[in-house]
C-alpha positions in Angstrom: -141.3 -219.0 -34.0 -138.9 -216.7 -35.5 -141.1 -213.8 -35.0 -141.4 -214.4 -31.4 -137.7 -214.6 -31.2 -137.2 -211.3 -33.1 -139.7 -209.7 -30.5 -138.0 -211.0 -27.8 -134.5 -209.8 -29.2 -136.1 -206.4 -29.4 -137.6 -206.6 -25.8 -134.2 -207.4 -24.4 -132.4 -204.7 -26.3 -134.7 -202.3 -25.3 -134.2 -203.3 -21.6 -130.7 -202.9 -22.0 -130.6 -199.5 -23.7 -133.1 -198.6 -20.5 -130.1 -200.2 -17.9 -127.7 -198.0 -19.5 -129.5 -194.9 -19.5 -130.5 -195.6 -15.9 -126.7 -196.0 -15.3 -125.7 -193.0 -17.1 -128.4 -190.8 -14.9 -127.1 -192.4 -11.8 -123.4 -191.2 -13.1 -124.2 -188.0 -13.8 -126.2 -187.6 -10.7 -122.9 -188.8 -8.5 -120.7 -186.4 -10.6 -123.4 -183.7 -9.5 -123.1 -184.4 -6.1 -119.6 -184.3 -6.1 -119.5 -180.7 -7.7 -122.4 -179.7 -5.2 -119.7 -181.2 -2.4 -116.4 -179.2 -4.0 -118.7 -176.1 -4.4 -120.0 -176.2 -0.7 -116.3 -176.7 0.5 -115.0 -174.0 -1.7 -117.7 -172.0 0.0 -116.9 -172.8 3.5 -113.2 -172.1 3.1 -114.1 -168.5 1.6 -116.2 -168.2 4.6 -113.2 -168.8 6.8 -111.1 -166.4 4.9 -113.6 -163.4 5.2 -114.2 -164.1 8.9 -110.5 -164.4 9.5 -109.6 -161.0 7.5 -112.6 -159.7 9.6 -110.8 -160.6 12.8 -107.4 -159.2 11.6 -109.1 -155.8 10.5 -110.6 -155.7 13.9 -107.5 -156.3 15.8 -105.8 -153.7 13.7 -108.2 -151.1 14.8 -107.9 -151.9 18.3 -104.0 -151.7 18.2 -104.4 -148.2 16.3 -106.9 -146.9 18.9 -104.4 -148.0 21.4 -101.5 -146.1 19.7 -103.6 -143.2 19.4 -104.5 -143.1 23.3 -100.9 -143.5 23.9 -99.6 -140.8 21.6 -102.7 -138.4 23.3 -101.5 -139.2 26.9 -97.9 -138.2 25.9 -98.8 -135.1 24.5 -100.9 -134.3 27.4 -97.8 -135.0 29.6 -95.7 -132.6 27.5 -98.3 -129.9 27.4 -98.2 -130.0 31.4 -94.4 -129.8 31.5 -94.3 -126.8 28.9 -97.0 -124.9 31.2 -95.1 -125.7 34.3 -91.8 -124.1 32.6 -93.5 -121.3 31.4 -94.8 -120.4 34.6 -91.3 -120.8 36.5 -89.9 -118.3 33.4 -92.5 -115.9 33.9 -92.0 -115.8 37.9 -88.0 -115.6 37.1 -88.5 -112.5 34.7 -90.6 -110.5 37.1 -88.0 -110.9 39.9 -85.3 -109.9 37.6 -87.8 -106.8 36.6 -88.3 -105.6 39.9 -84.7 -105.6 41.0 -83.7 -103.4 37.4 -86.6 -101.0 38.3 -85.2 -100.4 41.8 -81.7 -99.9 40.1 -83.1 -97.5 37.7 -84.6 -95.3 40.5 -81.6 -95.1 42.4 -79.4 -94.1 39.2 -82.4 -91.6 38.1 -81.9 -89.9 41.1 -78.2 -89.4 40.9 -78.6 -88.1 37.2 -81.7 -85.7 38.2 -79.4 -83.8 40.0 -76.5 -83.6 37.4 -78.9 -82.6 34.8 -80.5 -80.0 36.7 -76.8 -78.2 36.6 -76.9 -79.2 32.9 -80.4 -77.6 32.1 -78.9 -74.2 32.7 -76.2 -74.7 30.5 -78.3 -75.9 27.9 -80.7 -73.2 27.7 -78.8 -71.1 25.4 -77.7 -73.5 23.1 -81.4 -74.7 22.8 -82.4 -71.1 22.0 -79.6 -70.7 19.4 -80.6 -74.1 17.9 -84.1 -73.2 17.8 -83.5 -69.9 16.2 -81.2 -71.8 13.5 -83.7 -74.3 12.8 -86.8 -71.8 12.3 -84.1 -70.0 9.9 -83.4 -73.3 8.2 -87.5 -74.1 8.4 -88.1 -70.4 6.8 -85.5 -71.2 3.8 -87.1 -75.0 3.3 -90.5 -73.2 2.9 -89.3 -70.8 0.3 -87.8 -73.5 -1.4 -90.8 -75.5 -1.4 -92.7 -72.5 -2.9 -90.2 -72.1 -5.8 -90.4 -75.8 -6.8 -94.1 -75.7 -6.5 -94.3 -72.6 -8.7 -92.1 -74.0 -11.2 -93.8 -77.4 -11.2 -97.3 -75.4 -11.6 -95.6 -73.4 -14.6 -94.5 -76.6 -16.0 -97.8 -78.3 -15.6 -99.4 -75.4 -17.2 -97.2 -75.1 -20.1 -97.5 -79.0 -20.7 -101.3 -78.8 -20.7 -101.1 -75.6 -23.2 -98.9 -78.0 -25.2 -101.2 -81.0 -24.9 -104.4 -78.7 -26.0 -102.4 -77.5 -28.6 -101.2 -80.8 -30.1 -104.8 -82.2 -29.3 -106.2 -79.0 -31.7 -103.8 -79.7 -34.5 -104.5 -83.6 -34.4 -108.2 -82.5 -34.5 -107.4 -80.1 -37.4 -105.6 -82.7 -39.4 -108.3 -85.7 -38.7 -111.0 -83.1 -39.7 -109.1 -82.2 -42.9 -108.2 -86.1 -43.6 -112.1 -86.6 -43.0 -112.9 -83.8 -45.6 -110.0 -85.0 -48.1 -111.4 -88.4 -47.7 -115.0 -87.3 -48.2 -113.9 -85.2 -51.3 -112.1 -88.4 -52.7 -115.0 -90.6 -52.1 -117.1 -88.2 -53.4 -115.0 -87.9 -56.7 -114.7 -91.5 -57.1 -118.6 -91.7 -56.8 -118.9 -88.9 -59.3 -116.4 -90.8 -61.4 -118.4 -94.2 -61.2 -121.7 -91.9 -61.4 -119.9 -90.6 -64.7 -118.9 -93.9 -66.1 -122.5 -95.8 -64.9 -125.3 -93.6 -65.9 -127.3 -96.5 -67.1 -130.1 -96.9 -65.0 -131.3 -100.6 -63.6 -133.9 -102.6 -64.8 -136.8 -103.0 -62.6 -139.5 -106.0 -62.7 -142.5 -106.4 -60.7 -143.7 -109.7 -59.7 -146.1 -111.1 -60.5 -146.5 -109.3 -63.8 -149.4 -107.2 -64.8 -152.7 -109.3 -65.5 -155.5 -110.8 -64.2 -155.6 -112.9 -60.8 -158.2 -114.9 -59.1 -156.5 -114.7 -55.8 -154.4 -112.0 -53.5 -150.7 -111.9 -54.9 -147.6 -111.0 -52.8 -146.1 -108.3 -54.7 -142.3 -107.3 -54.9 -140.1 -105.3 -57.4 -136.8 -106.8 -58.4 -133.8 -105.3 -59.6 -131.0 -106.6 -62.3 -128.2 -104.7 -59.9 -126.3 -105.4 -56.9 -127.4 -103.0 -54.0 -130.3 -101.9 -55.7 -133.5 -100.1 -54.0 -137.1 -100.7 -55.2 -139.9 -98.9 -54.6 -143.6 -99.3 -55.3 -146.6 -96.8 -55.4 -150.1 -97.9 -55.4 -152.4 -95.6 -57.9 -150.3 -93.3 -58.6 -146.8 -91.8 -58.1 -147.2 -89.7 -55.2 -146.7 -92.4 -52.5 -143.4 -94.5 -53.2 -142.7 -97.1 -50.6 -139.9 -99.9 -50.2 -140.6 -102.6 -52.6 -138.1 -105.2 -51.7 -140.1 -107.5 -49.5 -143.4 -108.7 -50.6 -146.5 -106.5 -50.2 -149.7 -108.4 -50.3 -152.1 -107.0 -53.0 -155.9 -107.5 -53.5 -157.0 -104.5 -55.7 -158.0 -103.7 -59.5 -155.8 -100.8 -60.5 -152.4 -99.2 -61.6 -149.2 -100.0 -59.4 -145.9 -97.8 -60.2 -142.4 -98.6 -59.6 -138.9 -98.1 -60.3 -135.3 -99.1 -59.1 -132.5 -96.8 -57.8 -128.8 -98.5 -58.0 -125.7 -97.6 -55.7 -124.9 -94.5 -57.6 -128.3 -93.0 -57.7 -129.3 -93.9 -61.2 -133.0 -94.4 -61.5 -135.2 -96.2 -63.9 -138.3 -94.4 -64.9 -141.5 -95.0 -63.3 -143.3 -98.1 -65.0 -146.8 -98.9 -64.7 -148.5 -102.7 -64.0 -152.2 -102.7 -64.4 -153.9 -105.8 -62.4 -157.3 -107.0 -62.6 -158.4 -109.1 -59.5 -161.1 -111.1 -60.6 -163.6 -112.8 -58.5 -164.2 -116.2 -60.0 -162.4 -118.5 -62.3 -165.2 -120.6 -63.7 -162.6 -122.6 -65.9 -160.9 -124.7 -62.7 -157.3 -125.4 -61.7 -154.5 -124.2 -64.2 -157.0 -122.8 -66.8 -158.1 -119.3 -67.0 -161.2 -117.8 -69.6 -160.0 -115.9 -72.6 -162.6 -113.9 -75.1 -162.5 -115.4 -78.6 -164.8 -114.3 -81.1 -167.5 -113.2 -78.7 -167.2 -116.1 -76.5 -165.2 -117.4 -73.7 -162.4 -120.3 -74.0 -161.0 -121.9 -71.0 -157.2 -122.0 -72.0 -154.6 -124.1 -70.2 -152.1 -122.0 -68.2 -149.2 -124.1 -68.9 -148.0 -126.5 -71.8 -149.1 -130.2 -71.4 -149.6 -131.5 -69.1 -150.6 -128.4 -67.7 -148.6 -128.7 -64.4 -146.4 -125.7 -62.9 -142.7 -126.6 -62.5 -142.7 -129.8 -64.7 -141.2 -130.4 -67.8 -143.7 -129.8 -70.9 -144.1 -132.6 -73.1 -142.3 -132.7 -76.5 -141.8 -135.4 -78.9 -145.4 -135.6 -79.5 -147.1 -135.5 -82.7 -150.0 -133.6 -84.0 -152.4 -136.8 -83.8 -151.2 -137.6 -80.4 -151.7 -133.8 -79.3 -155.4 -133.9 -80.3 -156.0 -137.4 -78.6 -154.2 -136.2 -75.3 -156.5 -133.0 -75.2 -159.5 -134.9 -75.9 -158.6 -137.5 -73.2 -158.6 -134.2 -70.8 -162.1 -133.6 -72.0 -160.7 -130.4 -73.9 -159.2 -129.8 -77.4 -156.1 -128.8 -79.2 -156.0 -125.0 -79.4 -157.1 -123.1 -82.3 -154.6 -120.4 -83.6 -157.1 -117.9 -83.0 -157.6 -119.1 -79.3 -153.8 -119.7 -78.9 -153.0 -116.0 -80.1 -155.8 -114.3 -78.0 -154.7 -116.0 -75.0 -151.0 -114.8 -76.0 -152.0 -111.4 -76.9 -154.2 -110.5 -74.0 -156.6 -107.6 -73.6 -154.2 -105.0 -75.0 -153.5 -106.9 -78.4 -149.5 -106.8 -77.6 -146.9 -108.4 -80.0 -145.3 -110.4 -76.9 -147.2 -111.8 -73.9 -145.6 -109.2 -71.7 -145.8 -106.2 -74.1 -145.0 -104.7 -77.6 -140.8 -104.4 -77.3 -138.7 -107.8 -77.1 -136.8 -108.5 -74.1 -134.6 -111.3 -74.1 -134.9 -112.3 -70.1 -138.8 -112.2 -69.9 -139.1 -115.7 -71.8 -137.1 -118.6 -72.5 -136.2 -117.4 -76.0 -132.5 -117.4 -76.0 -131.1 -120.6 -74.4 -129.9 -124.2 -75.4 -133.0 -126.1 -74.1 -136.7 -126.1 -72.7 -137.4 -125.0 -69.0 -139.8 -126.2 -66.5 -143.3 -124.6 -67.0 -143.8 -121.7 -65.4 -140.2 -121.2 -64.3 -140.1 -118.0 -66.3 -142.4 -116.1 -64.2 -142.3 -112.7 -66.1 -143.4 -114.9 -69.4 -147.0 -114.4 -68.5 -149.8 -113.4 -70.6 -152.3 -110.8 -69.5 -154.9 -113.8 -68.7 -152.6 -115.9 -66.8 -150.8 -118.3 -69.7 -147.3 -118.8 -69.1 -144.6 -119.8 -71.8 -146.4 -118.6 -74.9 -143.4 -117.1 -76.4 -140.2 -119.3 -76.5 -140.1 -122.5 -74.8 -141.6 -124.9 -77.1 -143.6 -124.3 -80.2 -147.1 -125.4 -79.5 -149.2 -127.5 -81.9 -152.5 -125.8 -82.8 -155.7 -127.5 -84.6 -155.6 -124.8 -87.2 -154.5 -126.2 -90.7 -151.9 -124.2 -92.9 -153.7 -122.5 -95.7 -150.7 -123.2 -98.0 -150.8 -126.9 -97.0 -154.1 -128.4 -95.9 -152.7 -131.5 -94.8 -150.6 -129.6 -92.6 -151.0 -127.9 -89.1 -149.5 -124.6 -87.8 -147.1 -124.5 -84.7 -146.9 -121.1 -83.0 -145.1 -119.2 -80.3 -141.7 -120.0 -81.0 -139.1 -122.2 -78.9 -136.2 -121.7 -76.5 -133.8 -120.5 -79.4 -136.0 -118.1 -81.6 -135.2 -114.8 -79.9 -137.5 -112.2 -81.0 -139.1 -114.4 -83.4 -141.1 -115.9 -80.7 -144.0 -113.3 -81.0 -147.6 -114.3 -80.4 -148.3 -113.7 -84.0 -145.3 -116.1 -84.9 -146.3 -119.2 -86.7 -145.2 -121.7 -89.3 -147.0 -124.9 -91.0 -145.5 -128.1 -89.5 -143.8 -130.9 -91.3 -146.1 -134.0 -91.0 -148.8 -134.1 -88.4 -147.7 -137.7 -87.6 -144.0 -136.5 -86.8 -142.9 -135.6 -83.5 -140.2 -133.0 -83.1 -137.8 -132.2 -79.8 -139.0 -128.3 -80.1 -142.9 -128.7 -80.2 -145.1 -129.3 -77.4 -149.0 -128.0 -77.3 -151.5 -126.8 -74.7 -155.1 -127.6 -74.5 -158.4 -125.5 -74.5 -162.0 -126.1 -73.6 
């Protein structure tokens, strides 16, 4: 029973809710109708105002048109009156002119008779006046000729003076230029006397073996320096300030000349353009003990322009090379790659040159940044930069291994033959790296 009562209450509440909803909808519809009615009224008012304004504008335009027509009629009336007045004035003037002409004719007849009498009297006076005028004209002509002659003489004198001044100025300018040239030459001679040291010339890429054509260029260590190169001999020098493509086995000669005329001696760079590199990327063959060994071009990880690996123990170096399918270079392999085919003390020659390799700085450089520090076979940074582990044990300390080549601060102690025994193979050093062979 109670359950039925609850259901009826719920149904009744639902009916009340629907009634309220319907009432709200009806109220909203009523409000909407009122809004539409207000909007329609407003639109009708706006339409009436627009029509009224249009009528007022049309009325103003008609009034303006009538005023313009009246002004035009008034102007036409005034123009007609002016034409009539002008015509009457011209007729009056014509009549007055006719009367004046008639009076003039009568007066002229009277004067003509008087002039005939005076003409005879004036003949002698005119002859005398003419003679005087002729004499005056002759005097004026002579005076004009004298003035022209004087002006001409003055002009000639001024021209001669101007020419003389110009000649003097030219001579002075020539003399000044000569003196400046002498002073410049003396200054140049003084500079030459003070600077008799020839510039240093470097050819890039340096001499050696290459497997692809190279862009050859000569650099100078001074400002305003000219560089020259001659292929095969010294008989045909050509400008070497811009890159020259080269792909030929043989000698290339080069020199530099500074701004005061000092010339460096001819230097020779020998190139060997090989056809095939069987070692793959960034490794090149080196003859060692009757066989060829592929030696990495750069210190590990053997990538140009990357920092080489330091702080690596001998054991780690051996392991990393093995992971590459290679082995840590022996001292003999390392020195053969460094000394090149001519068995030089440094990778670039027999004389130590401070700027060729990274041997006199405070830190290592990225691999290959010192492009002159290249051995004949193509290995970079074998002098300086980092000491390099080898797989060769020290003859005096069998449990220790040799490192070779010097570091960034070893100066001329960075020879290809330079080596020392390591401390302990398990230790890591900030100045020691390695390269791999195969």
